[in-house]
Phi, psi and omega in degrees: 000134178288157182303316181301320177294320178298312182299316179298316180296316178300312182300313181290322178300320182273356175079028180262145167276167176300322181294313180293321179295319179301316180296316179299322186262010180056048180231196176238158178300320178296319178301315179299317179299318180294320176298314184294329180269000178079013180272352177217140175264143182290143175266177183300319181297316180297314180298319179298313180296321179295314180291327178289321180287327184230066185300331180292345179258359189306310181299317180294319179298316185283328184257332185076004182286117184298337179289340181265000178286127179298153176291149179288115177204167181299137178242194178305154175290154183306318181300318179295321179297316180299314180296325181280350187255001181309127181284131181265000000 
């Protein structure tokens, strides 16, 4: 699975719009769209923020291995994710 497909699946699984995900990851809505369509490759900062915001997906994000993708179930509330993702 390509990174853009992974990002789109993660975003939809977690119930985020492109705009809300962009805000959480210190990106832009256009940037998220470009990642999802494969027109832009993620840089280190974006990947770090993504893994920090969604640690349960880290192995799947980094390897693309479908066996490491967490099962769809309730996760942290959006507010907790935002607090845990503050860029240092």
